[in-house]
C-alpha positions as CSV (number, residue, x, y, z in Angstrom):
1,M,-24.4,-55.2,42.8
2,E,-23.7,-54.1,39.3
3,L,-21.0,-51.8,38.0
4,G,-20.6,-50.7,34.4
5,L,-18.3,-48.4,32.4
6,A,-19.3,-47.5,28.9
7,Q,-18.2,-45.2,26.1
8,S,-20.1,-44.1,23.0
9,I,-18.7,-45.8,19.9
10,F,-19.8,-42.8,17.8
11,D,-17.6,-40.4,19.8
12,L,-14.6,-42.7,19.4
13,L,-15.1,-43.3,15.7
14,Q,-15.8,-39.7,14.7
15,V,-13.0,-37.9,16.6
16,R,-11.1,-37.3,13.4
17,G,-14.1,-36.0,11.5
18,R,-15.1,-33.7,14.3
19,K,-11.5,-32.4,14.4
20,R,-11.7,-31.6,10.7
21,A,-15.0,-29.8,11.1
22,G,-13.7,-27.9,14.2
23,Q,-10.5,-26.9,12.4
24,A,-12.5,-25.6,9.4
25,R,-14.7,-23.5,11.7
26,F,-11.6,-22.2,13.6
27,E,-9.9,-21.2,10.3
28,A,-13.1,-19.4,9.2
29,A,-13.2,-17.5,12.5
30,R,-9.5,-16.6,12.3
31,V,-9.9,-15.3,8.7
32,Q,-13.0,-13.3,9.9
33,V,-10.9,-11.6,12.6
34,T,-8.2,-10.9,10.2
35,G,-10.7,-9.3,7.8
36,A,-12.0,-7.1,10.6
37,I,-8.5,-5.9,11.3
38,V,-7.9,-5.2,7.6
39,R,-11.2,-3.3,7.4
40,F,-10.3,-1.2,10.4
41,A,-6.8,-0.5,9.0
42,S,-8.4,0.7,5.8
43,E,-10.7,3.0,7.6
44,V,-7.8,4.5,9.5
45,R,-5.9,5.0,6.3
46,A,-8.9,6.8,4.7
47,H,-9.3,9.0,7.8
48,Y,-5.6,9.9,7.5
49,F,-6.1,11.1,3.9
50,D,-9.2,13.0,5.1
51,L,-7.1,14.8,7.6
52,L,-4.4,15.7,5.1
53,A,-7.1,17.1,2.8
54,A,-8.7,19.1,5.6
55,R,-5.4,20.6,6.6
56,R,-4.6,21.8,3.1
57,I,-8.1,23.1,2.5
58,L,-7.9,25.1,5.8
59,A,-4.6,26.6,4.7
60,S,-6.2,27.6,1.4
61,H,-9.1,29.2,3.2
62,D,-6.7,31.1,5.4
63,T,-5.1,32.7,2.3
64,V,-8.5,33.5,0.7
65,L,-9.8,35.0,4.0
66,K,-6.8,37.4,4.2
67,A,-7.2,38.4,0.6
68,Q,-10.9,39.0,0.9
69,Q,-10.5,40.9,4.2
70,A,-8.0,43.2,2.4
71,A,-10.5,43.7,-0.4
72,A,-13.3,44.5,2.0
73,D,-11.1,47.1,3.8
74,L,-10.1,48.6,0.5
75,A,-13.8,48.8,-0.6
76,L,-14.7,50.5,2.6
77,R,-12.0,53.2,2.1
78,Q,-12.9,53.6,-1.6
79,H,-16.6,54.0,-0.6
80,G,-15.6,56.7,1.9
81,A,-13.8,58.5,-0.8
82,G,-16.7,58.2,-3.1
83,N,-14.9,56.0,-5.7
84,I,-17.4,53.1,-5.5
85,S,-21.2,52.9,-5.1
86,D,-23.1,51.5,-2.2
87,L,-23.9,48.4,-4.2
88,D,-20.2,47.6,-4.9
89,L,-19.5,48.0,-1.2
90,E,-22.3,45.7,-0.2
91,N,-21.1,43.1,-2.7
92,E,-17.6,43.1,-1.4
93,Q,-18.9,42.9,2.2
94,S,-21.1,40.0,1.2
95,R,-18.2,38.1,-0.3
96,Y,-16.2,38.7,2.8
97,E,-19.0,37.3,5.0
98,R,-19.2,34.2,2.8
99,V,-15.5,33.6,2.9
100,K,-15.6,33.9,6.7
101,L,-18.3,31.3,6.9
102,D,-16.4,29.0,4.6
103,H,-13.3,29.4,6.7
104,A,-15.2,28.5,9.9
105,R,-16.6,25.4,8.3
106,A,-13.1,24.4,7.1
107,Q,-11.8,24.8,10.7
108,L,-14.6,22.5,11.9
109,D,-13.8,19.9,9.2
110,E,-10.1,19.9,10.1
111,L,-10.9,19.5,13.8
112,A,-13.4,16.7,13.2
113,A,-11.0,14.9,10.9
114,R,-8.2,15.2,13.5
115,D,-10.3,14.0,16.3
116,R,-11.5,11.0,14.2
117,L,-7.9,10.0,13.4
118,T,-6.8,10.5,17.0
119,A,-9.6,8.2,18.2
120,D,-8.6,5.6,15.6
121,L,-5.1,5.7,17.0
122,G,-6.4,5.1,20.5
123,L,-5.2,8.4,21.9
124,A,-7.3,9.6,24.8
125,A,-6.5,13.3,24.6
126,R,-6.2,15.6,21.6
127,T,-2.7,15.3,20.4
128,E,-0.7,17.3,17.9
129,L,0.1,14.9,15.0
130,D,3.2,15.3,12.9
131,L,1.8,14.9,9.4
132,P,3.3,15.6,6.0
133,D,2.3,18.8,4.1
134,D,1.2,17.0,1.0
135,F,-0.2,13.7,-0.4
136,P,2.1,11.0,-1.7
137,P,2.7,11.0,-5.5
138,A,-0.4,9.7,-7.3
139,S,-0.1,6.0,-8.1
140,D,-0.8,4.5,-11.5
141,L,-2.1,0.9,-11.2
142,D,-1.7,-1.2,-14.3
143,L,-4.6,-3.7,-13.7
144,T,-7.3,-4.8,-16.1
145,P,-10.8,-5.6,-14.9
146,E,-10.3,-9.3,-15.7
147,A,-7.1,-9.4,-13.6
148,A,-8.9,-7.5,-10.8
149,E,-11.7,-10.0,-10.7
150,A,-9.3,-12.9,-10.7
151,Q,-7.2,-11.4,-7.9
152,A,-10.4,-10.7,-5.8
153,V,-11.7,-14.3,-6.3
154,E,-8.3,-15.7,-5.3
155,G,-7.4,-13.5,-2.3
156,R,-10.5,-12.1,-0.7
157,M,-11.0,-13.0,2.9
158,D,-14.7,-13.3,2.8
159,L,-14.4,-15.9,0.0
160,R,-11.9,-17.8,2.1
161,I,-14.3,-17.8,5.0
162,A,-17.1,-19.1,2.7
163,R,-14.8,-22.0,1.5
164,R,-14.0,-22.9,5.1
165,E,-17.7,-22.9,5.9
166,I,-18.2,-25.4,3.0
167,E,-15.5,-27.6,4.4
168,A,-17.1,-27.5,7.9
169,A,-20.5,-28.3,6.4
170,E,-19.1,-31.3,4.4
171,S,-17.4,-32.7,7.5
172,S,-20.7,-32.2,9.5
173,L,-22.6,-34.0,6.8
174,G,-20.4,-37.0,7.1
175,L,-21.3,-37.2,10.8
176,A,-25.1,-36.7,10.2
177,G,-27.6,-39.5,9.9
178,R,-26.0,-41.9,12.3
179,S,-28.2,-41.5,15.3
180,W,-28.1,-45.2,16.1
181,L,-24.3,-44.9,16.5
182,E,-24.7,-42.0,18.8
183,E,-26.6,-44.3,21.2
184,T,-24.4,-47.3,20.8
185,T,-22.1,-47.8,23.7
186,L,-19.3,-50.2,24.4
187,G,-17.9,-50.9,27.8
188,V,-17.2,-53.3,30.7
189,H,-19.8,-54.8,33.0
190,H,-19.2,-56.2,36.5
191,E,-21.8,-58.0,38.6
192,R,-21.6,-59.7,42.0
193,E,-24.4,-61.9,43.3
194,P,-25.4,-62.3,46.9
195,Q,-23.9,-65.8,47.0
196,G,-20.5,-64.2,46.3
197,N,-20.2,-65.2,42.7
198,S,-19.1,-62.4,40.4
199,T,-18.8,-62.0,36.6
200,T,-16.9,-59.4,34.5
201,G,-17.1,-59.0,30.8
202,P,-17.7,-56.8,27.9
203,E,-21.0,-55.0,27.4
204,I,-22.6,-53.4,24.3
205,E,-25.9,-51.5,24.0
206,L,-27.5,-51.2,20.6
207,P,-30.6,-49.0,20.0
208,I,-33.4,-50.1,17.8
209,P,-33.9,-47.1,15.4
210,I,-37.5,-47.7,14.7
211,W,-38.6,-44.1,14.6
212,N,-35.3,-42.2,14.3
213,R,-33.1,-43.4,11.5
214,G,-31.2,-40.2,11.0
215,A,-33.0,-39.0,7.9
216,A,-33.8,-35.6,9.3
217,D,-30.2,-35.0,10.3
218,K,-29.0,-36.0,6.7
219,V,-31.5,-33.6,5.1
220,R,-30.5,-30.8,7.5
221,G,-26.8,-31.5,6.8
222,R,-27.3,-31.4,3.0
223,A,-29.4,-28.2,3.3
224,L,-26.6,-26.5,5.3
225,L,-24.0,-27.7,2.7
226,R,-26.1,-26.3,-0.2
227,Q,-26.6,-23.0,1.8
228,A,-22.8,-22.7,2.3
229,Q,-22.2,-23.4,-1.4
230,Q,-24.7,-20.8,-2.5
231,R,-23.2,-18.3,-0.2
232,L,-19.9,-18.8,-1.8
233,V,-21.4,-18.4,-5.3
234,A,-23.1,-15.1,-4.2
235,A,-20.0,-13.8,-2.5
236,T,-18.0,-14.6,-5.6
237,V,-20.4,-12.6,-7.8
238,E,-20.3,-9.7,-5.4
239,A,-16.5,-9.8,-5.2
240,R,-16.2,-9.6,-8.9
241,A,-18.6,-6.7,-9.1
242,E,-16.9,-4.8,-6.2
243,A,-13.5,-5.3,-7.8
244,R,-14.6,-3.9,-11.1
245,A,-16.4,-1.0,-9.5
246,A,-13.4,-0.2,-7.2
247,L,-11.0,-0.3,-10.2
248,E,-13.2,2.1,-12.2
249,R,-13.5,4.5,-9.2
250,H,-9.7,4.5,-8.9
251,R,-9.2,5.2,-12.6
252,E,-11.8,8.0,-12.5
253,A,-10.2,9.6,-9.5
254,R,-6.7,9.3,-11.1
255,A,-7.9,10.9,-14.4
256,R,-9.7,13.7,-12.6
257,L,-6.6,14.5,-10.5
258,A,-4.5,14.6,-13.6
259,Y,-6.9,16.8,-15.5
260,I,-7.1,19.3,-12.6
261,R,-3.3,19.4,-12.4
262,E,-2.6,19.6,-16.1
263,V,-5.5,21.7,-17.4
264,V,-7.5,23.5,-14.7
265,I,-4.8,24.9,-12.4
266,P,-2.5,26.0,-15.3
267,R,-5.4,27.9,-16.9
268,R,-6.2,29.6,-13.6
269,E,-2.6,30.5,-13.2
270,R,-2.5,32.1,-16.7
271,I,-5.7,34.0,-15.9
272,L,-4.2,35.4,-12.7
273,R,-1.0,36.3,-14.5
274,L,-2.8,38.1,-17.3
275,T,-5.1,39.9,-14.8
276,Q,-2.0,41.0,-13.0
277,L,-0.6,42.4,-16.2
278,E,-3.8,44.3,-17.0
279,Y,-4.0,45.5,-13.5
280,N,-0.5,46.9,-13.8
281,A,-1.6,48.6,-17.0
282,M,-4.6,50.0,-15.2
283,L,-7.0,48.0,-17.4
284,R,-8.3,46.0,-14.5
285,G,-9.3,46.9,-10.9
286,V,-8.0,45.4,-7.7
287,F,-11.2,43.5,-7.1
288,Q,-10.8,41.7,-10.4
289,L,-7.3,40.8,-9.4
290,I,-8.5,39.4,-6.0
291,E,-11.2,37.5,-7.7
292,A,-8.7,35.8,-10.1
293,R,-6.6,34.8,-7.1
294,Q,-9.7,33.3,-5.3
295,Q,-10.5,31.3,-8.4
296,L,-7.0,29.9,-8.4
297,A,-7.4,29.0,-4.7
298,D,-10.7,27.2,-5.6
299,A,-9.0,25.2,-8.2
300,Q,-6.2,24.3,-5.8
301,R,-8.9,23.1,-3.3
302,Q,-10.4,20.9,-6.0
303,E,-6.9,19.4,-6.5
304,V,-6.7,18.6,-2.8
305,L,-10.1,16.9,-2.9
306,A,-9.2,15.0,-6.1
307,A,-5.9,13.8,-4.5
308,R,-7.8,12.7,-1.4
309,D,-10.4,10.9,-3.5
310,H,-7.6,9.2,-5.5
311,W,-6.0,7.7,-2.4
312,V,-9.3,6.8,-0.8
313,A,-10.3,5.0,-4.0
314,R,-6.9,3.2,-3.9
315,T,-7.7,2.1,-0.4
316,E,-11.1,0.8,-1.4
317,L,-9.5,-1.0,-4.3
318,D,-7.0,-2.7,-2.1
319,L,-9.7,-3.8,0.2
320,A,-12.0,-5.0,-2.6
321,L,-9.1,-7.2,-4.0
322,L,-7.9,-8.7,-0.7
323,G,-10.2,-7.7,2.1
324,V,-13.9,-8.0,2.7
325,S,-17.1,-6.8,1.1
326,G,-19.3,-3.8,1.9
327,F,-16.5,-1.3,2.6
328,S,-17.2,2.3,1.8
329,V,-15.5,5.4,3.0
330,R,-17.5,8.5,3.9
331,R,-16.1,11.7,2.5
332,E,-16.2,13.9,5.5
333,V,-14.4,16.9,4.0
334,R,-16.9,19.2,2.5
335,R,-16.5,20.3,-1.1
């Protein structure tokens, strides 16, 4: 009768190395989960700004619809009195129909944006959300492209994941190519003969690595390490490019918002004020006055869209500097 108890020497000697590799893989997985959470939070933030814009645009369309409805009613009465032609009446009715279609589309946009944000918040039923009436003040970020690139390379989560993968590959490479150790066992052997004699002593099994000397495992380990290193290089290049592009989008959105607020809207307000003066002097008709008011409303809607684009661009910039790659927000509110 023989009895033996053996343990692989390789398992005993490589516990620390395997723990390092496992810890690196665990940290990579943890950072990946954190990156997914940050990505989702950024999407919710962008959907929040979409809803703010949709609400303000719908309010603007409400004002324009009431004004155009009044213009259409006035045109109908003036046509009945013989003051305007059939063509003028049809033009005003056509404008009214177009405004009604735009209003219906704005209602649909607001409803879709609200449902999307409600779903993001995990609310099962449609809920009335208590939201502010306007966007926060526009932010001015003092950041150079070089500083943005450095911040992205230092803090992005996908680059941290790539570095952890390199650490895991290096630890695995240190364990590769030792197939003979994997089959080497050390243990205790006990044997009892039929005559009653028994012996107990140490036992070791050593394989003869004639065909398998671990070269394939070493080559595979080195290839995986080079692959992880190249992924880090590619991710670094992509991170720098995304940081520069996100910074430029933020600057463009900030400049466009400032231009609309400082140039476009004041000019539309002056046009409306001058039209009102000429209307009071009977130099302009009521339809020209209503048209000037609609043009001001259009400029105000452009301001709302520019404010939304500014904050969405800021969200994308924050994610490009500290988050993960490949994030892009769909502009759901129609222009």
